FIKEKE-622696 format. One line per field, with one value per residue (C-alpha): residue number from 1; residue in three letters; chain; z, x, y. Coordinates in Angstrom, 1 decimal. Layout:
BEGIN
n	NUM/...
res	ala/...
chain	A/...
zz	Z/...
xx	X/...
yy	Y/...
% end
This chain:
BEGIN
n	1/2/3/4/5/6/7/8/9/10/11/12/13/14/15/16/17/18/19/20/21/22/23/24/25/26/27/28/29/30/31/32/33/34/35/36/37/38/39/40/41/42/43/44/45/46/47/48/49/50/51/52/53/54/55/56/57/58/59/60/61/62/63/64/65/66/67/68/69/70/71/72/73/74/75/76/77/78/79/80/81/82/83/84/85/86/87/88/89/90/91/92/93/94/95/96/97/98/99/100/101/102/103/104/105/106/107/108/109/110/111/112/113/114/115/116/117/118/119/120/121/122/123/124/125/126/127/128/129/130/131/132/133/134/135/136/137/138/139/140/141/142/143/144/145/146/147/148/149/150/151/152/153/154/155/156/157/158/159/160/161/162/163/164/165/166/167/168/169/170/171/172/173/174/175/176/177/178/179/180/181/182/183/184/185/186/187/188/189/190/191/192/193/194/195/196/197/198/199/200/201/202/203/204/205/206/207/208/209/210/211/212/213/214/215/216/217/218/219/220/221/222/223/224/225/226/227/228/229/230/231/232/233/234/235/236/237/238/239/240/241/242/243/244/245/246/247/248/249/250/251/252/253/254/255/256/257/258/259/260/261/262/263/264/265/266/267/268/269/270/271/272/273/274/275/276/277/278/279/280/281/282/283/284/285/286/287/288/289/290/291/292/293/294/295/296/297/298/299/300
res	unk/unk/unk/unk/unk/unk/unk/unk/unk/unk/unk/unk/unk/unk/unk/unk/unk/unk/unk/unk/unk/unk/unk/unk/unk/unk/unk/unk/unk/unk/unk/unk/unk/unk/unk/unk/unk/unk/unk/unk/unk/unk/unk/unk/unk/unk/unk/unk/unk/unk/unk/unk/unk/unk/unk/unk/unk/unk/unk/unk/unk/unk/unk/unk/unk/unk/unk/unk/unk/unk/unk/unk/unk/unk/unk/unk/unk/unk/unk/unk/unk/unk/unk/unk/unk/unk/unk/unk/unk/unk/unk/unk/unk/unk/unk/unk/unk/unk/unk/unk/unk/unk/unk/unk/unk/unk/unk/unk/unk/unk/unk/unk/unk/unk/unk/unk/unk/unk/unk/unk/unk/unk/unk/unk/unk/unk/unk/unk/unk/unk/unk/unk/unk/unk/unk/unk/unk/unk/unk/unk/unk/unk/unk/unk/unk/unk/unk/unk/unk/unk/unk/unk/unk/unk/unk/unk/unk/unk/unk/unk/unk/unk/unk/unk/unk/unk/unk/unk/unk/unk/unk/unk/unk/unk/unk/unk/unk/unk/unk/unk/unk/unk/unk/unk/unk/unk/unk/unk/unk/unk/unk/unk/unk/unk/unk/unk/unk/unk/unk/unk/unk/unk/unk/unk/unk/unk/unk/unk/unk/unk/unk/unk/unk/unk/unk/unk/unk/unk/unk/unk/unk/unk/unk/unk/unk/unk/unk/unk/unk/unk/unk/unk/unk/unk/unk/unk/unk/unk/unk/unk/unk/unk/unk/unk/unk/unk/unk/unk/unk/unk/unk/unk/unk/unk/unk/unk/unk/unk/unk/unk/unk/unk/unk/unk/unk/unk/unk/unk/unk/unk/unk/unk/unk/unk/unk/unk/unk/unk/unk/unk/unk/unk/unk/unk/unk/unk/unk/unk/unk/unk/unk/unk/unk/unk/unk/unk/unk/unk/unk/unk
chain	A/A/A/A/A/A/A/A/A/A/A/A/A/A/A/A/A/A/A/A/A/A/A/A/A/A/A/A/A/A/A/A/A/A/A/A/A/A/A/A/A/A/A/A/A/A/A/A/A/A/A/A/A/A/A/A/A/A/A/A/A/A/A/A/A/A/A/A/A/A/A/A/A/A/A/A/A/A/A/A/A/A/A/A/A/A/A/A/A/A/A/A/A/A/A/A/A/A/A/A/A/A/A/A/A/A/A/A/A/A/A/A/A/A/A/A/A/A/A/A/A/A/A/A/A/A/A/A/A/A/A/A/A/A/A/A/A/A/A/A/A/A/A/A/A/A/A/A/A/A/A/A/A/A/A/A/A/A/A/A/A/A/A/A/A/A/A/A/A/A/A/A/A/A/A/A/A/A/A/A/A/A/A/A/A/A/A/A/A/A/A/A/A/A/A/A/A/A/A/A/A/A/A/A/A/A/A/A/A/A/A/A/A/A/A/A/A/A/A/A/A/A/A/A/A/A/A/A/A/A/A/A/A/A/A/A/A/A/A/A/A/A/A/A/A/A/A/A/A/A/A/A/A/A/A/A/A/A/A/A/A/A/A/A/A/A/A/A/A/A/A/A/A/A/A/A/A/A/A/A/A/A/A/A/A/A/A/A/A/A/A/A/A/A/A/A/A/A/A/A
zz	-73.8/-70.2/-70.3/-67.7/-65.0/-64.8/-61.1/-61.3/-58.7/-55.1/-55.6/-53.5/-51.7/-51.3/-48.3/-49.9/-53.1/-51.1/-49.0/-51.5/-54.1/-52.1/-51.9/-49.4/-51.1/-51.7/-47.9/-47.4/-49.5/-47.5/-44.5/-45.3/-46.8/-43.5/-41.3/-43.0/-43.1/-39.3/-38.8/-40.6/-38.2/-35.1/-36.8/-37.5/-34.3/-32.4/-34.3/-32.9/-29.4/-29.3/-30.5/-26.5/-24.7/-21.9/-21.5/-21.6/-19.3/-16.6/-16.8/-16.0/-13.6/-11.6/-9.0/-8.3/-7.6/-5.4/-3.4/-3.1/-0.5/-1.0/-3.1/-4.7/-7.8/-9.9/-11.3/-14.5/-14.7/-17.7/-20.8/-23.3/-20.0/-20.6/-24.3/-24.1/-21.6/-24.5/-27.1/-24.9/-24.5/-28.1/-28.6/-26.5/-27.7/-31.0/-30.5/-28.0/-31.2/-33.9/-31.9/-33.9/-37.5/-36.2/-35.1/-38.5/-40.3/-38.2/-38.8/-42.3/-42.5/-40.5/-41.8/-45.1/-42.9/-40.0/-40.7/-40.1/-35.9/-35.8/-37.3/-35.1/-31.9/-32.7/-31.6/-28.2/-28.2/-29.2/-27.0/-23.9/-24.7/-24.7/-21.6/-19.8/-21.5/-20.0/-16.4/-15.7/-16.9/-15.5/-11.9/-12.1/-12.8/-10.5/-7.1/-8.0/-8.7/-6.4/-3.6/-4.8/-4.6/-0.8/0.5/-0.8/0.6/3.7/3.7/3.1/6.1/7.0/6.3/3.4/0.6/-1.7/-5.3/-8.1/-11.0/-14.0/-15.7/-13.3/-12.3/-16.1/-15.6/-12.7/-13.9/-17.2/-15.5/-13.8/-16.2/-18.2/-15.3/-14.8/-18.0/-18.6/-15.1/-16.7/-19.4/-17.4/-18.6/-22.2/-21.5/-20.1/-22.8/-25.3/-23.6/-22.7/-26.1/-27.2/-24.7/-22.3/-18.8/-17.8/-15.3/-12.8/-13.3/-12.3/-9.1/-7.6/-8.3/-6.9/-3.6/-5.6/-7.5/-4.2/-2.8/-6.3/-6.8/-2.6/-4.0/-6.9/-5.0/-2.2/-4.8/-6.9/-3.7/-1.8/1.6/4.1/5.2/4.8/4.1/1.6/-0.2/0.0/-1.7/-4.7/-4.1/-4.7/-8.6/-9.1/-7.2/-8.8/-12.4/-11.4/-10.5/-13.5/-15.5/-14.1/-14.9/-18.6/-18.6/-17.7/-20.3/-23.2/-22.9/-26.2/-24.6/-24.7/-25.5/-22.4/-21.8/-22.0/-25.2/-26.8/-25.3/-26.9/-30.2/-30.4/-29.8/-32.4/-34.8/-34.4/-34.5/-37.2/-39.1/-38.3/-39.7/-43.2/-43.0/-42.4/-44.9/-47.6/-46.7/-46.9/-50.4/-52.0/-50.7/-52.1/-55.8/-55.7/-54.9/-57.4/-60.2/-59.9/-62.2/-64.7/-64.8/-64.5/-67.4/-69.3/-69.2/-69.8
xx	-34.6/-33.8/-33.8/-35.9/-35.4/-37.1/-37.4/-37.3/-39.8/-39.1/-38.7/-41.5/-39.4/-40.3/-42.4/-44.3/-44.5/-46.0/-48.4/-50.2/-50.7/-50.8/-54.6/-56.2/-54.8/-51.2/-51.7/-52.6/-49.9/-47.1/-48.6/-48.2/-45.3/-43.8/-45.8/-44.2/-40.5/-41.4/-42.3/-39.6/-37.1/-39.1/-38.9/-35.1/-34.6/-36.5/-34.1/-30.9/-32.4/-33.1/-29.9/-28.9/-31.9/-30.1/-28.8/-31.5/-33.7/-30.9/-30.7/-34.7/-35.4/-31.7/-33.7/-36.4/-33.7/-31.6/-34.4/-35.2/-33.8/-31.1/-31.7/-34.7/-35.5/-39.0/-41.3/-43.1/-46.7/-47.6/-45.7/-45.6/-44.9/-41.2/-41.0/-43.9/-41.2/-38.2/-40.9/-41.9/-38.4/-37.3/-40.7/-39.6/-35.6/-36.5/-39.0/-35.8/-32.6/-35.7/-36.7/-34.8/-35.3/-39.2/-39.2/-37.2/-39.9/-42.5/-40.8/-41.0/-44.7/-45.5/-43.3/-45.3/-47.9/-46.3/-45.1/-41.4/-41.6/-43.4/-40.3/-38.1/-40.1/-39.3/-34.9/-36.8/-39.7/-37.0/-34.6/-36.9/-38.7/-35.4/-34.3/-37.6/-38.0/-34.7/-35.0/-38.1/-37.0/-33.9/-36.0/-38.4/-35.3/-33.5/-35.1/-39.2/-39.7/-36.6/-38.4/-41.9/-40.6/-39.0/-41.9/-43.7/-41.6/-42.1/-45.3/-43.5/-43.9/-43.7/-47.4/-47.7/-44.1/-44.0/-43.0/-43.4/-44.4/-42.2/-45.2/-46.3/-43.6/-42.5/-46.0/-45.6/-42.3/-43.8/-46.9/-44.2/-41.5/-44.7/-46.2/-42.9/-42.1/-45.3/-44.7/-41.3/-43.0/-44.5/-41.0/-41.9/-45.8/-45.2/-42.6/-45.2/-48.0/-46.3/-44.8/-48.6/-49.5/-51.5/-49.9/-47.6/-44.2/-46.8/-49.6/-47.7/-46.2/-49.4/-51.1/-47.8/-49.5/-52.3/-48.8/-47.4/-50.9/-50.9/-47.9/-48.3/-51.4/-49.4/-46.7/-49.4/-50.8/-47.7/-46.1/-47.9/-45.9/-47.2/-43.9/-44.1/-40.5/-40.7/-43.5/-41.7/-39.1/-41.3/-43.0/-39.3/-39.0/-42.5/-42.1/-39.0/-40.6/-42.8/-40.3/-38.0/-41.4/-41.6/-37.9/-39.3/-42.1/-40.8/-37.7/-39.7/-42.5/-43.4/-41.7/-44.4/-42.9/-43.3/-44.9/-41.9/-40.8/-43.6/-43.4/-39.9/-40.3/-43.2/-41.9/-38.5/-41.3/-42.3/-38.5/-38.2/-41.5/-40.1/-37.4/-38.2/-40.8/-38.1/-35.5/-38.5/-39.1/-35.0/-35.2/-37.8/-37.1/-33.3/-35.1/-37.0/-34.1/-32.1/-35.1/-35.7/-33.0/-33.6/-37.4/-36.1/-33.9/-36.7/-39.6/-36.5
yy	-12.4/-13.6/-17.0/-18.2/-20.2/-23.9/-25.1/-28.9/-30.1/-32.1/-35.6/-37.6/-40.5/-43.8/-43.5/-40.9/-42.8/-45.6/-44.2/-41.9/-45.2/-48.8/-49.6/-51.8/-55.1/-53.6/-53.2/-56.8/-57.9/-55.9/-57.8/-60.6/-60.5/-59.2/-62.2/-64.5/-63.1/-62.5/-66.2/-67.7/-66.0/-66.9/-70.4/-70.4/-68.8/-72.0/-74.3/-72.2/-71.6/-76.1/-76.9/-74.9/-75.8/-77.9/-74.4/-72.7/-74.9/-75.2/-71.2/-70.9/-73.6/-72.0/-70.3/-73.2/-75.7/-73.4/-73.6/-76.9/-79.1/-81.1/-84.1/-82.9/-82.3/-81.0/-83.9/-85.0/-86.5/-86.7/-88.4/-85.3/-82.6/-82.7/-81.9/-79.6/-78.1/-77.6/-77.1/-73.2/-73.2/-73.3/-70.6/-68.1/-68.8/-68.3/-65.3/-63.2/-63.8/-62.8/-59.7/-57.5/-58.0/-58.5/-55.1/-54.1/-55.7/-54.2/-50.7/-51.7/-52.2/-48.6/-46.9/-44.9/-44.4/-41.6/-38.0/-37.1/-36.3/-39.4/-41.4/-39.6/-41.2/-44.5/-44.7/-44.0/-46.4/-49.0/-47.9/-47.5/-50.5/-53.0/-51.4/-52.1/-55.6/-56.9/-55.5/-56.6/-60.0/-60.0/-58.6/-61.4/-64.1/-62.6/-61.2/-62.0/-65.8/-67.1/-65.3/-66.8/-69.9/-69.6/-68.5/-71.7/-73.8/-72.6/-74.8/-78.4/-80.2/-84.1/-84.5/-82.1/-82.7/-80.2/-81.4/-79.1/-79.7/-78.6/-77.8/-75.6/-74.4/-72.8/-71.8/-69.2/-68.3/-66.7/-65.5/-63.8/-62.7/-61.7/-58.7/-57.4/-57.0/-55.0/-53.3/-52.2/-50.7/-47.8/-45.4/-45.8/-45.7/-42.0/-41.1/-41.2/-39.9/-36.7/-36.1/-36.5/-33.8/-35.9/-36.3/-33.5/-34.3/-32.0/-33.6/-36.7/-35.3/-34.4/-38.0/-39.6/-40.8/-42.8/-44.2/-45.1/-47.1/-48.7/-49.9/-51.5/-53.0/-54.4/-55.7/-57.6/-59.1/-60.5/-61.4/-63.9/-63.3/-60.8/-59.6/-55.7/-55.5/-58.3/-55.8/-53.3/-54.8/-55.2/-52.5/-50.0/-50.4/-49.5/-46.6/-46.1/-46.2/-43.4/-41.0/-41.6/-41.1/-37.9/-36.6/-38.1/-36.7/-33.0/-33.8/-34.7/-32.2/-29.9/-26.6/-23.5/-19.6/-17.7/-14.4/-12.5/-14.1/-13.2/-9.7/-9.3/-10.8/-8.4/-5.8/-7.0/-7.2/-3.4/-2.3/-4.0/-2.2/1.1/0.8/-0.3/2.2/4.8/3.5/3.6/7.3/8.1/6.4/7.7/11.4/10.8/9.5/12.9/14.9/12.9/13.5/17.1/18.6/16.3/17.9/21.1/21.2/19.0/21.8/24.3
% end
């Protein structure tokens, strides 16, 4: 008796087992674990950032201090204003330092519910998000915010002395930073929309005139200066990001086989089918010729 071959069933991965057996309470427990770890990482990052808070404060306030006249400085009008400023700096520094670990915890939580092709999208997502965040933060810190402070300082006069408060200045700095980081995420957004086939490069190119209009409107809202050259300087990165997004949408869009490819494929299948039929007929003919002498001898 021939030995029966037993095929071992494929082993399930940890992600598939977790996705198939974890219930609602288990998901909540997993979420709580990830949140606790992320908060602990942020606290550790805050302690590290607080040790260098003076250097961080000099870096954040440098664009404003460069715009002030000689001898001028920022003022505080509340007793706890300086402490709040340093705590905010430590929190921002802690979030920045803990960002890689927090991102890893988020990935560990959502990965079991993703397919393989969806998991492969996480690498370009992290890369594009990181590059967009850095580019937006640098653009706001070195270009947008200093230009805005210089414009505000043009209203200083003997009748009205400009004495910016630490809290107000830092609040404006944070708002500008968050806004430009969000603007520089346009390529990341277009990347995922193109992968999901919700937008195409042709659609984006056809509506580029509206994108230019929206960019100048946003630049006018972000920059208080009425100078058209100043607004153009701020609208140019938005338009450039939109053009880059068109290229990204064209690169990552799923390719569909053309009609010529379909015709070639169907023709090849017909040839293979015809060759198979001819080969089977030839084998049957050869077999019948070989069986005829044996049948003749058995009859005789």
